[in-house]
PDB file of N, CA, C and O in Angstrom:
ATOM      1  N   MET A   1      57.189 108.652 -95.683  1.00  0.00           N
ATOM      2  CA  MET A   1      58.602 108.433 -95.985  1.00  0.00           C
ATOM      3  C   MET A   1      59.492 108.197 -97.494  1.00  0.00           C
ATOM      4  O   MET A   1      59.432 107.220 -98.240  1.00  0.00           O
ATOM      5  N   GLU A   2      60.126 109.153 -97.608  1.00  0.00           N
ATOM      6  CA  GLU A   2      60.597 109.579 -98.850  1.00  0.00           C
ATOM      7  C   GLU A   2      61.495 108.182 -99.470  1.00  0.00           C
ATOM      8  O   GLU A   2      62.421 107.643 -98.865  1.00  0.00           O
ATOM      9  N   ARG A   3      61.097 107.870-100.480  1.00  0.00           N
ATOM     10  CA  ARG A   3      62.496 106.148-100.817  1.00  0.00           C
ATOM     11  C   ARG A   3      63.448 107.401-101.525  1.00  0.00           C
ATOM     12  O   ARG A   3      63.183 108.569-101.812  1.00  0.00           O
ATOM     13  N   ARG A   4      64.775 106.506-101.670  1.00  0.00           N
ATOM     14  CA  ARG A   4      65.827 106.844-102.173  1.00  0.00           C
ATOM     15  C   ARG A   4      65.897 105.826-103.177  1.00  0.00           C
ATOM     16  O   ARG A   4      65.152 104.878-102.927  1.00  0.00           O
ATOM     17  N   LEU A   5      66.645 105.710-104.374  1.00  0.00           N
ATOM     18  CA  LEU A   5      66.962 104.887-105.109  1.00  0.00           C
ATOM     19  C   LEU A   5      68.472 104.601-105.534  1.00  0.00           C
ATOM     20  O   LEU A   5      69.294 105.494-105.740  1.00  0.00           O
ATOM     21  N   THR A   6      68.744 103.130-105.644  1.00  0.00           N
ATOM     22  CA  THR A   6      70.087 103.452-106.176  1.00  0.00           C
ATOM     23  C   THR A   6      70.845 103.634-107.521  1.00  0.00           C
ATOM     24  O   THR A   6      70.350 104.599-108.103  1.00  0.00           O
ATOM     25  N   GLN A   7      71.521 103.262-108.001  1.00  0.00           N
ATOM     26  CA  GLN A   7      71.747 103.813-109.139  1.00  0.00           C
ATOM     27  C   GLN A   7      71.413 102.314-109.991  1.00  0.00           C
ATOM     28  O   GLN A   7      71.481 102.522-111.203  1.00  0.00           O
ATOM     29  N   LYS A   8      71.145 101.181-109.733  1.00  0.00           N
ATOM     30  CA  LYS A   8      70.840  99.846-110.261  1.00  0.00           C
ATOM     31  C   LYS A   8      69.650 100.017-110.886  1.00  0.00           C
ATOM     32  O   LYS A   8      69.452  99.853-112.090  1.00  0.00           O
ATOM     33  N   GLU A   9      68.609 100.450-109.812  1.00  0.00           N
ATOM     34  CA  GLU A   9      67.507 101.150-109.961  1.00  0.00           C
ATOM     35  C   GLU A   9      67.031 101.577-110.994  1.00  0.00           C
ATOM     36  O   GLU A   9      66.165 101.182-111.775  1.00  0.00           O
ATOM     37  N   ILE A  10      68.122 103.004-110.882  1.00  0.00           N
ATOM     38  CA  ILE A  10      67.565 103.961-111.896  1.00  0.00           C
ATOM     39  C   ILE A  10      67.889 103.693-113.161  1.00  0.00           C
ATOM     40  O   ILE A  10      67.331 104.425-113.978  1.00  0.00           O
ATOM     41  N   GLN A  11      68.803 102.666-113.706  1.00  0.00           N
ATOM     42  CA  GLN A  11      69.149 102.473-114.274  1.00  0.00           C
ATOM     43  C   GLN A  11      68.488 101.270-114.857  1.00  0.00           C
ATOM     44  O   GLN A  11      68.744 101.239-116.060  1.00  0.00           O
ATOM     45  N   SER A  12      67.751 100.282-114.495  1.00  0.00           N
ATOM     46  CA  SER A  12      66.648  99.443-114.842  1.00  0.00           C
ATOM     47  C   SER A  12      65.633 100.247-115.323  1.00  0.00           C
ATOM     48  O   SER A  12      65.121 100.153-116.438  1.00  0.00           O
ATOM     49  N   TYR A  13      65.212 101.447-114.012  1.00  0.00           N
ATOM     50  CA  TYR A  13      64.018 102.052-114.954  1.00  0.00           C
ATOM     51  C   TYR A  13      64.070 102.768-116.240  1.00  0.00           C
ATOM     52  O   TYR A  13      63.129 102.918-117.020  1.00  0.00           O
ATOM     53  N   LEU A  14      65.716 103.347-116.418  1.00  0.00           N
ATOM     54  CA  LEU A  14      65.609 103.999-117.566  1.00  0.00           C
ATOM     55  C   LEU A  14      65.878 103.137-118.895  1.00  0.00           C
ATOM     56  O   LEU A  14      65.624 103.785-119.911  1.00  0.00           O
ATOM     57  N   GLU A  15      66.390 101.659-119.160  1.00  0.00           N
ATOM     58  CA  GLU A  15      65.970 100.501-119.889  1.00  0.00           C
ATOM     59  C   GLU A  15      64.778 100.954-120.876  1.00  0.00           C
ATOM     60  O   GLU A  15      63.589 101.075-120.579  1.00  0.00           O
ATOM     61  N   GLY A  16      65.195 101.104-121.726  1.00  0.00           N
ATOM     62  CA  GLY A  16      64.060 100.968-122.935  1.00  0.00           C
ATOM     63  C   GLY A  16      63.490 102.095-123.522  1.00  0.00           C
ATOM     64  O   GLY A  16      62.761 101.990-124.508  1.00  0.00           O
ATOM     65  N   MET A  17      63.804 103.354-122.913  1.00  0.00           N
ATOM     66  CA  MET A  17      63.612 104.722-123.392  1.00  0.00           C
ATOM     67  C   MET A  17      64.074 105.557-124.403  1.00  0.00           C
ATOM     68  O   MET A  17      65.255 105.824-124.181  1.00  0.00           O
ATOM     69  N   ASN A  18      63.814 105.891-125.044  1.00  0.00           N
ATOM     70  CA  ASN A  18      64.224 106.687-126.253  1.00  0.00           C
ATOM     71  C   ASN A  18      64.577 108.151-125.812  1.00  0.00           C
ATOM     72  O   ASN A  18      64.047 108.703-124.848  1.00  0.00           O
ATOM     73  N   TRP A  19      65.326 108.598-126.446  1.00  0.00           N
ATOM     74  CA  TRP A  19      65.843 109.701-126.320  1.00  0.00           C
ATOM     75  C   TRP A  19      66.008 110.537-127.522  1.00  0.00           C
ATOM     76  O   TRP A  19      66.374 109.881-128.497  1.00  0.00           O
ATOM     77  N   PRO A  20      65.825 111.949-127.759  1.00  0.00           N
ATOM     78  CA  PRO A  20      65.206 112.952-126.400  1.00  0.00           C
ATOM     79  C   PRO A  20      64.075 111.869-126.145  1.00  0.00           C
ATOM     80  O   PRO A  20      63.881 110.811-126.744  1.00  0.00           O
ATOM     81  N   ALA A  21      63.088 112.681-124.630  1.00  0.00           N
ATOM     82  CA  ALA A  21      61.755 112.028-123.949  1.00  0.00           C
ATOM     83  C   ALA A  21      61.578 113.370-123.384  1.00  0.00           C
ATOM     84  O   ALA A  21      62.308 114.295-123.028  1.00  0.00           O
ATOM     85  N   THR A  22      60.345 113.119-123.439  1.00  0.00           N
ATOM     86  CA  THR A  22      59.248 114.621-122.791  1.00  0.00           C
ATOM     87  C   THR A  22      59.678 114.473-121.171  1.00  0.00           C
ATOM     88  O   THR A  22      60.194 113.377-120.955  1.00  0.00           O
ATOM     89  N   ARG A  23      59.570 115.401-119.899  1.00  0.00           N
ATOM     90  CA  ARG A  23      59.124 114.957-118.511  1.00  0.00           C
ATOM     91  C   ARG A  23      58.171 113.952-118.639  1.00  0.00           C
ATOM     92  O   ARG A  23      58.575 112.796-118.517  1.00  0.00           O
ATOM     93  N   LYS A  24      56.592 114.212-118.935  1.00  0.00           N
ATOM     94  CA  LYS A  24      55.764 113.250-119.361  1.00  0.00           C
ATOM     95  C   LYS A  24      56.176 111.826-119.896  1.00  0.00           C
ATOM     96  O   LYS A  24      55.576 110.978-119.235  1.00  0.00           O
ATOM     97  N   GLN A  25      56.941 111.291-120.806  1.00  0.00           N
ATOM     98  CA  GLN A  25      57.198 110.081-120.922  1.00  0.00           C
ATOM     99  C   GLN A  25      57.820 109.650-120.063  1.00  0.00           C
ATOM    100  O   GLN A  25      57.556 108.522-119.644  1.00  0.00           O
ATOM    101  N   LEU A  26      58.918 110.451-119.480  1.00  0.00           N
ATOM    102  CA  LEU A  26      59.933 109.533-118.002  1.00  0.00           C
ATOM    103  C   LEU A  26      59.126 109.537-117.288  1.00  0.00           C
ATOM    104  O   LEU A  26      59.078 108.408-116.798  1.00  0.00           O
ATOM    105  N   LYS A  27      58.202 110.310-116.777  1.00  0.00           N
ATOM    106  CA  LYS A  27      57.117 110.109-115.246  1.00  0.00           C
ATOM    107  C   LYS A  27      56.471 108.726-115.323  1.00  0.00           C
ATOM    108  O   LYS A  27      56.489 107.834-114.475  1.00  0.00           O
ATOM    109  N   ASP A  28      55.671 108.753-117.006  1.00  0.00           N
ATOM    110  CA  ASP A  28      55.093 107.509-117.496  1.00  0.00           C
ATOM    111  C   ASP A  28      55.712 106.052-117.413  1.00  0.00           C
ATOM    112  O   ASP A  28      55.055 105.013-117.480  1.00  0.00           O
ATOM    113  N   GLN A  29      57.250 106.160-117.237  1.00  0.00           N
ATOM    114  CA  GLN A  29      57.681 105.551-117.969  1.00  0.00           C
ATOM    115  C   GLN A  29      57.938 104.644-116.385  1.00  0.00           C
ATOM    116  O   GLN A  29      57.641 103.465-116.197  1.00  0.00           O
ATOM    117  N   LEU A  30      58.656 105.726-115.239  1.00  0.00           N
ATOM    118  CA  LEU A  30      58.517 105.201-114.089  1.00  0.00           C
ATOM    119  C   LEU A  30      57.155 104.897-113.523  1.00  0.00           C
ATOM    120  O   LEU A  30      57.351 103.889-112.844  1.00  0.00           O
ATOM    121  N   PHE A  31      55.848 105.225-113.428  1.00  0.00           N
ATOM    122  CA  PHE A  31      55.130 105.532-112.945  1.00  0.00           C
ATOM    123  C   PHE A  31      54.436 103.500-113.366  1.00  0.00           C
ATOM    124  O   PHE A  31      53.935 102.692-112.583  1.00  0.00           O
ATOM    125  N   SER A  32      54.728 103.365-114.822  1.00  0.00           N
ATOM    126  CA  SER A  32      54.396 102.090-115.068  1.00  0.00           C
ATOM    127  C   SER A  32      55.097 100.873-114.259  1.00  0.00           C
ATOM    128  O   SER A  32      54.679  99.749-113.982  1.00  0.00           O
ATOM    129  N   GLN A  33      56.679 101.715-113.905  1.00  0.00           N
ATOM    130  CA  GLN A  33      57.306 100.615-113.130  1.00  0.00           C
ATOM    131  C   GLN A  33      57.436 100.545-111.628  1.00  0.00           C
ATOM    132  O   GLN A  33      58.205  99.790-111.033  1.00  0.00           O
ATOM    133  N   GLY A  34      56.626 101.389-111.089  1.00  0.00           N
ATOM    134  CA  GLY A  34      55.497 100.755-109.600  1.00  0.00           C
ATOM    135  C   GLY A  34      55.844 102.331-108.954  1.00  0.00           C
ATOM    136  O   GLY A  34      55.197 102.750-107.994  1.00  0.00           O
ATOM    137  N   ILE A  35      56.718 102.983-109.469  1.00  0.00           N
ATOM    138  CA  ILE A  35      57.530 104.452-108.709  1.00  0.00           C
ATOM    139  C   ILE A  35      55.996 105.479-108.911  1.00  0.00           C
ATOM    140  O   ILE A  35      55.474 106.066-109.860  1.00  0.00           O
ATOM    141  N   GLU A  36      55.668 105.287-107.428  1.00  0.00           N
ATOM    142  CA  GLU A  36      54.456 106.449-106.412  1.00  0.00           C
ATOM    143  C   GLU A  36      54.433 108.090-107.732  1.00  0.00           C
ATOM    144  O   GLU A  36      55.475 108.402-108.308  1.00  0.00           O
ATOM    145  N   SER A  37      53.325 108.755-107.925  1.00  0.00           N
ATOM    146  CA  SER A  37      53.090 109.609-108.652  1.00  0.00           C
ATOM    147  C   SER A  37      53.151 110.466-108.441  1.00  0.00           C
ATOM    148  O   SER A  37      53.278 111.446-109.174  1.00  0.00           O
ATOM    149  N   SER A  38      53.031 110.326-106.618  1.00  0.00           N
ATOM    150  CA  SER A  38      53.519 111.978-105.960  1.00  0.00           C
ATOM    151  C   SER A  38      54.560 112.073-105.838  1.00  0.00           C
ATOM    152  O   SER A  38      54.821 113.169-105.341  1.00  0.00           O
ATOM    153  N   MET A  39      56.001 111.083-106.156  1.00  0.00           N
ATOM    154  CA  MET A  39      57.588 111.312-106.088  1.00  0.00           C
ATOM    155  C   MET A  39      57.649 111.809-107.179  1.00  0.00           C
ATOM    156  O   MET A  39      58.615 112.570-107.114  1.00  0.00           O
ATOM    157  N   LEU A  40      57.031 111.890-108.604  1.00  0.00           N
ATOM    158  CA  LEU A  40      57.288 112.233-109.606  1.00  0.00           C
ATOM    159  C   LEU A  40      56.652 113.393-110.191  1.00  0.00           C
ATOM    160  O   LEU A  40      56.523 113.498-111.411  1.00  0.00           O
ATOM    161  N   SER A  41      56.046 114.711-108.954  1.00  0.00           N
ATOM    162  CA  SER A  41      55.188 115.927-109.347  1.00  0.00           C
ATOM    163  C   SER A  41      56.757 116.539-110.602  1.00  0.00           C
ATOM    164  O   SER A  41      56.603 116.904-111.768  1.00  0.00           O
ATOM    165  N   VAL A  42      58.236 116.453-109.772  1.00  0.00           N
ATOM    166  CA  VAL A  42      58.837 117.411-110.446  1.00  0.00           C
ATOM    167  C   VAL A  42      58.712 117.299-112.183  1.00  0.00           C
ATOM    168  O   VAL A  42      58.613 118.361-112.799  1.00  0.00           O
ATOM    169  N   LEU A  43      58.718 116.058-112.914  1.00  0.00           N
ATOM    170  CA  LEU A  43      59.202 115.894-113.842  1.00  0.00           C
ATOM    171  C   LEU A  43      57.777 115.959-114.527  1.00  0.00           C
ATOM    172  O   LEU A  43      57.811 115.442-115.644  1.00  0.00           O
ATOM    173  N   THR A  44      56.155 116.601-114.062  1.00  0.00           N
ATOM    174  CA  THR A  44      55.313 117.034-114.865  1.00  0.00           C
ATOM    175  C   THR A  44      55.295 118.718-114.756  1.00  0.00           C
ATOM    176  O   THR A  44      54.260 119.379-114.834  1.00  0.00           O
ATOM    177  N   ASP A  45      56.495 119.221-114.580  1.00  0.00           N
ATOM    178  CA  ASP A  45      56.867 121.043-115.231  1.00  0.00           C
ATOM    179  C   ASP A  45      57.337 120.819-116.040  1.00  0.00           C
ATOM    180  O   ASP A  45      58.481 120.492-116.356  1.00  0.00           O
ATOM    181  N   THR A  46      55.705 121.118-116.865  1.00  0.00           N
ATOM    182  CA  THR A  46      56.341 121.008-118.684  1.00  0.00           C
ATOM    183  C   THR A  46      56.957 122.216-119.059  1.00  0.00           C
ATOM    184  O   THR A  46      57.164 122.683-120.179  1.00  0.00           O
ATOM    185  N   SER A  47      57.259 122.719-117.738  1.00  0.00           N
ATOM    186  CA  SER A  47      58.023 124.368-118.863  1.00  0.00           C
ATOM    187  C   SER A  47      59.201 124.586-118.599  1.00  0.00           C
ATOM    188  O   SER A  47      59.641 125.710-118.360  1.00  0.00           O
ATOM    189  N   ARG A  48      60.154 123.090-118.610  1.00  0.00           N
ATOM    190  CA  ARG A  48      61.612 122.407-118.159  1.00  0.00           C
ATOM    191  C   ARG A  48      61.715 121.747-119.177  1.00  0.00           C
ATOM    192  O   ARG A  48      60.827 120.897-119.242  1.00  0.00           O
ATOM    193  N   HIS A  49      62.680 121.745-120.362  1.00  0.00           N
ATOM    194  CA  HIS A  49      63.113 121.010-121.158  1.00  0.00           C
ATOM    195  C   HIS A  49      62.802 119.822-121.353  1.00  0.00           C
ATOM    196  O   HIS A  49      62.305 119.386-120.314  1.00  0.00           O
ATOM    197  N   ASP A  50      62.837 118.946-122.262  1.00  0.00           N
ATOM    198  CA  ASP A  50      62.386 117.865-122.459  1.00  0.00           C
ATOM    199  C   ASP A  50      63.787 117.385-122.211  1.00  0.00           C
ATOM    200  O   ASP A  50      64.683 118.208-122.402  1.00  0.00           O
ATOM    201  N   ILE A  51      64.212 115.798-121.689  1.00  0.00           N
ATOM    202  CA  ILE A  51      65.311 115.187-121.437  1.00  0.00           C
ATOM    203  C   ILE A  51      66.230 114.753-122.789  1.00  0.00           C
ATOM    204  O   ILE A  51      65.656 114.121-123.676  1.00  0.00           O
ATOM    205  N   GLN A  52      67.226 114.992-122.897  1.00  0.00           N
ATOM    206  CA  GLN A  52      67.915 115.157-124.347  1.00  0.00           C
ATOM    207  C   GLN A  52      68.675 113.342-124.000  1.00  0.00           C
ATOM    208  O   GLN A  52      68.622 112.533-124.926  1.00  0.00           O
ATOM    209  N   SER A  53      69.395 112.863-122.476  1.00  0.00           N
ATOM    210  CA  SER A  53      69.857 111.842-122.881  1.00  0.00           C
ATOM    211  C   SER A  53      69.770 110.860-121.590  1.00  0.00           C
ATOM    212  O   SER A  53      69.244 111.281-120.559  1.00  0.00           O
ATOM    213  N   GLU A  54      70.167 109.868-121.646  1.00  0.00           N
ATOM    214  CA  GLU A  54      70.225 108.571-120.635  1.00  0.00           C
ATOM    215  C   GLU A  54      71.201 109.425-119.461  1.00  0.00           C
ATOM    216  O   GLU A  54      70.423 109.334-118.512  1.00  0.00           O
ATOM    217  N   ASP A  55      71.593 109.676-119.281  1.00  0.00           N
ATOM    218  CA  ASP A  55      72.619 111.132-118.461  1.00  0.00           C
ATOM    219  C   ASP A  55      72.456 111.631-117.993  1.00  0.00           C
ATOM    220  O   ASP A  55      73.035 111.935-116.950  1.00  0.00           O
ATOM    221  N   GLU A  56      71.147 112.239-118.667  1.00  0.00           N
ATOM    222  CA  GLU A  56      70.808 113.786-118.424  1.00  0.00           C
ATOM    223  C   GLU A  56      69.202 113.001-117.024  1.00  0.00           C
ATOM    224  O   GLU A  56      68.909 113.486-115.932  1.00  0.00           O
ATOM    225  N   ALA A  57      68.654 111.936-117.610  1.00  0.00           N
ATOM    226  CA  ALA A  57      67.586 111.237-116.981  1.00  0.00           C
ATOM    227  C   ALA A  57      68.386 110.659-115.744  1.00  0.00           C
ATOM    228  O   ALA A  57      67.799 110.591-114.664  1.00  0.00           O
ATOM    229  N   ARG A  58      69.536 110.292-115.839  1.00  0.00           N
ATOM    230  CA  ARG A  58      69.906 109.779-114.213  1.00  0.00           C
ATOM    231  C   ARG A  58      70.183 110.926-113.424  1.00  0.00           C
ATOM    232  O   ARG A  58      70.032 110.922-112.202  1.00  0.00           O
ATOM    233  N   ARG A  59      70.541 111.808-114.005  1.00  0.00           N
ATOM    234  CA  ARG A  59      70.989 112.892-112.808  1.00  0.00           C
ATOM    235  C   ARG A  59      70.063 113.373-112.430  1.00  0.00           C
ATOM    236  O   ARG A  59      69.894 113.419-111.211  1.00  0.00           O
ATOM    237  N   GLU A  60      68.908 114.030-113.485  1.00  0.00           N
ATOM    238  CA  GLU A  60      67.453 114.604-112.278  1.00  0.00           C
ATOM    239  C   GLU A  60      66.903 113.283-111.574  1.00  0.00           C
ATOM    240  O   GLU A  60      66.352 113.484-110.492  1.00  0.00           O
ATOM    241  N   LEU A  61      66.955 112.202-111.935  1.00  0.00           N
ATOM    242  CA  LEU A  61      66.036 111.084-110.781  1.00  0.00           C
ATOM    243  C   LEU A  61      67.290 110.677-109.686  1.00  0.00           C
ATOM    244  O   LEU A  61      67.146 109.850-108.785  1.00  0.00           O
ATOM    245  N   GLU A  62      68.262 111.263-109.897  1.00  0.00           N
ATOM    246  CA  GLU A  62      69.260 111.096-108.902  1.00  0.00           C
ATOM    247  C   GLU A  62      69.061 112.025-107.663  1.00  0.00           C
ATOM    248  O   GLU A  62      69.212 111.784-106.465  1.00  0.00           O
ATOM    249  N   GLN A  63      68.780 112.852-108.137  1.00  0.00           N
ATOM    250  CA  GLN A  63      68.520 114.676-107.775  1.00  0.00           C
ATOM    251  C   GLN A  63      67.042 114.065-106.690  1.00  0.00           C
ATOM    252  O   GLN A  63      66.854 113.869-105.489  1.00  0.00           O
ATOM    253  N   LEU A  64      66.309 113.952-107.864  1.00  0.00           N
ATOM    254  CA  LEU A  64      64.673 113.529-107.354  1.00  0.00           C
ATOM    255  C   LEU A  64      64.789 112.990-106.176  1.00  0.00           C
ATOM    256  O   LEU A  64      64.433 113.520-105.124  1.00  0.00           O
ATOM    257  N   PHE A  65      65.496 111.477-106.350  1.00  0.00           N
ATOM    258  CA  PHE A  65      65.445 110.704-104.834  1.00  0.00           C
ATOM    259  C   PHE A  65      66.464 110.681-104.127  1.00  0.00           C
ATOM    260  O   PHE A  65      66.855 109.671-103.541  1.00  0.00           O
ATOM    261  N   HIS A  66      67.279 112.301-104.078  1.00  0.00           N
ATOM    262  CA  HIS A  66      68.268 112.258-103.164  1.00  0.00           C
ATOM    263  C   HIS A  66      69.125 111.204-103.009  1.00  0.00           C
ATOM    264  O   HIS A  66      69.072 110.655-101.908  1.00  0.00           O
ATOM    265  N   HIS A  67      69.794 110.829-103.699  1.00  0.00           N
ATOM    266  CA  HIS A  67      70.871 110.015-104.263  1.00  0.00           C
ATOM    267  C   HIS A  67      72.505 110.895-104.370  1.00  0.00           C
ATOM    268  O   HIS A  67      72.944 111.766-105.121  1.00  0.00           O
ATOM    269  N   SER A  68      73.405 109.660-102.472  1.00  0.00           N
ATOM    270  CA  SER A  68      74.245 111.009-102.519  1.00  0.00           C
ATOM    271  C   SER A  68      75.393 110.152-103.518  1.00  0.00           C
ATOM    272  O   SER A  68      76.399 110.727-103.934  1.00  0.00           O
TER     273      SER A  68
END
């Protein structure tokens, strides 16, 4: 079953990150906070650019977790 994250949850996961960050750094941050690694597979696509800001990371996560 897919999990949806609230905006508050996403914000809490992004606290303490340094920007820009690689997708691996973001994946590691989320994994360390209990998000299943299988849900984060899109963040391991190293061909995609690094994430430049918290806003960009928030948009990526909202899309990843189907936030409306």
